PDB file of N, CA, C and O in Angstrom:
ATOM      1  N   UNK A   1    -163.332  34.973  61.752  1.00  0.00           N
ATOM      2  CA  UNK A   1    -162.342  34.787  61.200  1.00  0.00           C
ATOM      3  C   UNK A   1    -162.874  33.475  60.552  1.00  0.00           C
ATOM      4  O   UNK A   1    -163.412  32.670  61.312  1.00  0.00           O
ATOM      5  N   UNK A   2    -162.787  33.195  59.316  1.00  0.00           N
ATOM      6  CA  UNK A   2    -163.175  31.882  58.903  1.00  0.00           C
ATOM      7  C   UNK A   2    -161.861  31.038  58.732  1.00  0.00           C
ATOM      8  O   UNK A   2    -160.809  31.674  58.795  1.00  0.00           O
ATOM      9  N   UNK A   3    -161.797  29.779  58.539  1.00  0.00           N
ATOM     10  CA  UNK A   3    -160.642  29.098  58.480  1.00  0.00           C
ATOM     11  C   UNK A   3    -160.961  28.843  56.769  1.00  0.00           C
ATOM     12  O   UNK A   3    -161.964  29.125  56.112  1.00  0.00           O
ATOM     13  N   UNK A   4    -159.465  28.089  56.300  1.00  0.00           N
ATOM     14  CA  UNK A   4    -159.599  27.689  54.834  1.00  0.00           C
ATOM     15  C   UNK A   4    -160.597  26.268  54.860  1.00  0.00           C
ATOM     16  O   UNK A   4    -160.599  25.410  55.743  1.00  0.00           O
ATOM     17  N   UNK A   5    -161.232  26.292  53.918  1.00  0.00           N
ATOM     18  CA  UNK A   5    -162.331  25.185  53.759  1.00  0.00           C
ATOM     19  C   UNK A   5    -163.660  24.973  54.438  1.00  0.00           C
ATOM     20  O   UNK A   5    -164.511  24.095  54.295  1.00  0.00           O
ATOM     21  N   UNK A   6    -163.576  26.238  55.371  1.00  0.00           N
ATOM     22  CA  UNK A   6    -164.889  26.406  56.026  1.00  0.00           C
ATOM     23  C   UNK A   6    -165.443  26.428  55.324  1.00  0.00           C
ATOM     24  O   UNK A   6    -165.058  26.742  54.198  1.00  0.00           O
ATOM     25  N   UNK A   7    -167.522  25.871  55.820  1.00  0.00           N
ATOM     26  CA  UNK A   7    -168.118  25.943  55.151  1.00  0.00           C
ATOM     27  C   UNK A   7    -169.399  26.557  55.908  1.00  0.00           C
ATOM     28  O   UNK A   7    -169.403  26.459  57.135  1.00  0.00           O
ATOM     29  N   UNK A   8    -170.268  27.057  55.399  1.00  0.00           N
ATOM     30  CA  UNK A   8    -171.319  28.062  56.595  1.00  0.00           C
ATOM     31  C   UNK A   8    -172.240  26.928  57.441  1.00  0.00           C
ATOM     32  O   UNK A   8    -172.827  25.914  57.064  1.00  0.00           O
ATOM     33  N   UNK A   9    -172.119  27.459  58.530  1.00  0.00           N
ATOM     34  CA  UNK A   9    -172.825  26.405  59.734  1.00  0.00           C
ATOM     35  C   UNK A   9    -171.545  25.810  60.543  1.00  0.00           C
ATOM     36  O   UNK A   9    -172.035  25.373  61.584  1.00  0.00           O
ATOM     37  N   UNK A  10    -170.707  25.674  60.558  1.00  0.00           N
ATOM     38  CA  UNK A  10    -169.611  25.341  60.849  1.00  0.00           C
ATOM     39  C   UNK A  10    -168.945  26.524  61.727  1.00  0.00           C
ATOM     40  O   UNK A  10    -169.035  27.666  61.275  1.00  0.00           O
ATOM     41  N   UNK A  11    -168.468  26.373  62.614  1.00  0.00           N
ATOM     42  CA  UNK A  11    -167.865  26.418  63.886  1.00  0.00           C
ATOM     43  C   UNK A  11    -166.426  28.218  63.364  1.00  0.00           C
ATOM     44  O   UNK A  11    -165.267  27.861  63.580  1.00  0.00           O
ATOM     45  N   UNK A  12    -166.471  29.096  63.051  1.00  0.00           N
ATOM     46  CA  UNK A  12    -165.254  29.769  62.971  1.00  0.00           C
ATOM     47  C   UNK A  12    -164.026  29.731  64.102  1.00  0.00           C
ATOM     48  O   UNK A  12    -163.936  28.915  65.019  1.00  0.00           O
ATOM     49  N   UNK A  13    -163.172  30.740  63.828  1.00  0.00           N
ATOM     50  CA  UNK A  13    -162.555  30.533  65.074  1.00  0.00           C
ATOM     51  C   UNK A  13    -161.501  32.288  65.229  1.00  0.00           C
ATOM     52  O   UNK A  13    -161.178  33.172  64.436  1.00  0.00           O
ATOM     53  N   UNK A  14    -161.333  32.073  66.454  1.00  0.00           N
ATOM     54  CA  UNK A  14    -161.117  33.376  66.869  1.00  0.00           C
ATOM     55  C   UNK A  14    -159.509  33.779  66.353  1.00  0.00           C
ATOM     56  O   UNK A  14    -158.677  32.974  66.772  1.00  0.00           O
ATOM     57  N   UNK A  15    -159.093  34.614  65.725  1.00  0.00           N
ATOM     58  CA  UNK A  15    -158.277  35.264  65.424  1.00  0.00           C
ATOM     59  C   UNK A  15    -157.020  35.729  66.123  1.00  0.00           C
ATOM     60  O   UNK A  15    -156.344  36.647  65.660  1.00  0.00           O
ATOM     61  N   UNK A  16    -156.621  34.921  67.544  1.00  0.00           N
ATOM     62  CA  UNK A  16    -155.737  34.205  67.880  1.00  0.00           C
ATOM     63  C   UNK A  16    -155.086  33.613  68.630  1.00  0.00           C
ATOM     64  O   UNK A  16    -155.750  33.109  69.536  1.00  0.00           O
ATOM     65  N   UNK A  17    -153.613  33.360  68.687  1.00  0.00           N
ATOM     66  CA  UNK A  17    -153.328  32.070  69.082  1.00  0.00           C
ATOM     67  C   UNK A  17    -153.903  30.844  69.508  1.00  0.00           C
ATOM     68  O   UNK A  17    -153.795  29.708  69.045  1.00  0.00           O
ATOM     69  N   UNK A  18    -154.542  31.294  70.489  1.00  0.00           N
ATOM     70  CA  UNK A  18    -155.563  30.615  71.266  1.00  0.00           C
ATOM     71  C   UNK A  18    -156.739  30.195  70.919  1.00  0.00           C
ATOM     72  O   UNK A  18    -157.159  29.071  71.193  1.00  0.00           O
ATOM     73  N   UNK A  19    -157.378  31.072  70.280  1.00  0.00           N
ATOM     74  CA  UNK A  19    -158.453  30.635  69.560  1.00  0.00           C
ATOM     75  C   UNK A  19    -158.335  29.684  68.201  1.00  0.00           C
ATOM     76  O   UNK A  19    -159.337  29.174  67.701  1.00  0.00           O
ATOM     77  N   UNK A  20    -157.207  29.533  67.745  1.00  0.00           N
ATOM     78  CA  UNK A  20    -156.709  28.941  66.422  1.00  0.00           C
ATOM     79  C   UNK A  20    -156.936  27.407  67.372  1.00  0.00           C
ATOM     80  O   UNK A  20    -157.790  26.523  67.291  1.00  0.00           O
ATOM     81  N   UNK A  21    -155.507  27.631  68.443  1.00  0.00           N
ATOM     82  CA  UNK A  21    -155.441  26.185  69.054  1.00  0.00           C
ATOM     83  C   UNK A  21    -156.852  25.421  69.265  1.00  0.00           C
ATOM     84  O   UNK A  21    -157.192  24.483  68.544  1.00  0.00           O
ATOM     85  N   UNK A  22    -157.624  25.915  70.313  1.00  0.00           N
ATOM     86  CA  UNK A  22    -158.823  25.591  70.062  1.00  0.00           C
ATOM     87  C   UNK A  22    -159.687  24.936  69.059  1.00  0.00           C
ATOM     88  O   UNK A  22    -160.316  23.888  69.205  1.00  0.00           O
ATOM     89  N   UNK A  23    -159.607  25.989  67.626  1.00  0.00           N
ATOM     90  CA  UNK A  23    -160.371  25.553  66.527  1.00  0.00           C
ATOM     91  C   UNK A  23    -160.059  24.308  66.251  1.00  0.00           C
ATOM     92  O   UNK A  23    -160.851  23.366  66.257  1.00  0.00           O
ATOM     93  N   UNK A  24    -158.855  24.261  65.991  1.00  0.00           N
ATOM     94  CA  UNK A  24    -158.098  22.921  65.835  1.00  0.00           C
ATOM     95  C   UNK A  24    -158.110  21.909  66.607  1.00  0.00           C
ATOM     96  O   UNK A  24    -157.903  20.737  66.294  1.00  0.00           O
ATOM     97  N   UNK A  25    -158.437  22.488  67.979  1.00  0.00           N
ATOM     98  CA  UNK A  25    -158.584  20.883  68.635  1.00  0.00           C
ATOM     99  C   UNK A  25    -159.943  20.745  68.090  1.00  0.00           C
ATOM    100  O   UNK A  25    -159.974  19.912  67.184  1.00  0.00           O
ATOM    101  N   UNK A  26    -160.831  21.174  68.293  1.00  0.00           N
ATOM    102  CA  UNK A  26    -161.923  20.304  68.021  1.00  0.00           C
ATOM    103  C   UNK A  26    -162.010  19.939  66.362  1.00  0.00           C
ATOM    104  O   UNK A  26    -162.494  18.863  66.011  1.00  0.00           O
ATOM    105  N   UNK A  27    -161.533  20.865  65.431  1.00  0.00           N
ATOM    106  CA  UNK A  27    -162.132  20.397  64.379  1.00  0.00           C
ATOM    107  C   UNK A  27    -160.695  20.145  63.186  1.00  0.00           C
ATOM    108  O   UNK A  27    -160.514  20.479  62.015  1.00  0.00           O
ATOM    109  N   UNK A  28    -159.931  19.442  64.134  1.00  0.00           N
ATOM    110  CA  UNK A  28    -158.565  18.467  63.501  1.00  0.00           C
ATOM    111  C   UNK A  28    -159.241  17.508  62.572  1.00  0.00           C
ATOM    112  O   UNK A  28    -159.019  17.638  61.369  1.00  0.00           O
ATOM    113  N   UNK A  29    -160.279  16.277  63.112  1.00  0.00           N
ATOM    114  CA  UNK A  29    -160.585  15.483  62.560  1.00  0.00           C
ATOM    115  C   UNK A  29    -161.673  15.482  61.374  1.00  0.00           C
ATOM    116  O   UNK A  29    -162.021  14.425  60.849  1.00  0.00           O
ATOM    117  N   UNK A  30    -162.199  16.755  60.975  1.00  0.00           N
ATOM    118  CA  UNK A  30    -162.759  17.317  60.098  1.00  0.00           C
ATOM    119  C   UNK A  30    -162.063  17.814  59.190  1.00  0.00           C
ATOM    120  O   UNK A  30    -162.806  18.013  58.229  1.00  0.00           O
ATOM    121  N   UNK A  31    -161.187  18.078  59.002  1.00  0.00           N
ATOM    122  CA  UNK A  31    -160.130  18.780  57.999  1.00  0.00           C
ATOM    123  C   UNK A  31    -159.905  17.769  57.403  1.00  0.00           C
ATOM    124  O   UNK A  31    -159.105  17.769  56.468  1.00  0.00           O
TER     125      UNK A  31
END
């Protein structure tokens, strides 16, 4: 799953609550 604002080469995220939480924990400072 590609989150809004995703750019090619950036990490995608898994389509489940834990995957989303992990993605946000890693990427929140870049949004």
